[in-house]
N, C-alpha and C positions, 0 to 999 in steps of 0.2 A: 504494499500499499505506499502511495506517495500522496500525502496531504495536501488538499489545495489551499489557496491563501485564505478563503473563508473559514476553513477547518483550523488553520492557525490562528486567526483572528479571534475566533470563538475560544480557544483554549487559552491566549493570553489575557483576553476580557475577563474570563472566569478566575484566572489567578490572582487578577488585580480587584475582584469584587468580593463582597462580604456576605451575599446572598446565598442561601443554602439549597434552593430550587431554581429552576429555569425561569427567568423573568418574563412574566406575560407581555411586558413592554417590547419584548425581542422576538416575539410570535411571528413577525413578519419575515425573519432571517431565513436562510438557506437550510437545508437539512444538514449539509457540511457545517454550517456555523454551530448548529444546535448540538452536533455529536462533539466538535471541538470543545463546545462550553461545558458540557456534561463531564467529558473527558477532564478538563481543567479543574472542575468542581471536584471530581473524585480524587485528583492528584493532591488538590488545595487542603482536602479534609481528610485524606487518608481512607475515605469510605468509598470503596469500590462496590460495583453493583454484585450482589451475591450470585455467585454461580457464574460469574462472567471470567472467561479466561481470554489469554491474548489473541489467540484465534478468532473467538467470537467478537471481540471488539474489532480487530482488523476487518472483520466480514461487515460488521455493522457501519464502518468506515467506508467502505468500498461501496455497499448498497446506498449510503447516503449520497456519495457522490454521483454513482450510476445515476439515480433519481433526479439529482439536480440537473443533470446533463440532459435529461430528456424534458425538462420542464422550461 
């Protein structure tokens, strides 16, 4: 997986954010941004999704970018 800029932006935004859930104010962002934001949240808080492993996370990132490319 090679992250796109939206995903990187979302990740970095989440690292500097204090909220513990994806903010509704960002609901207009791409799926890639959302994935990046949630990954940044997980890294910031140390609370990764239960049952998620690296392959599942990478597959979710790839799927987000694929769907963004179709829209």
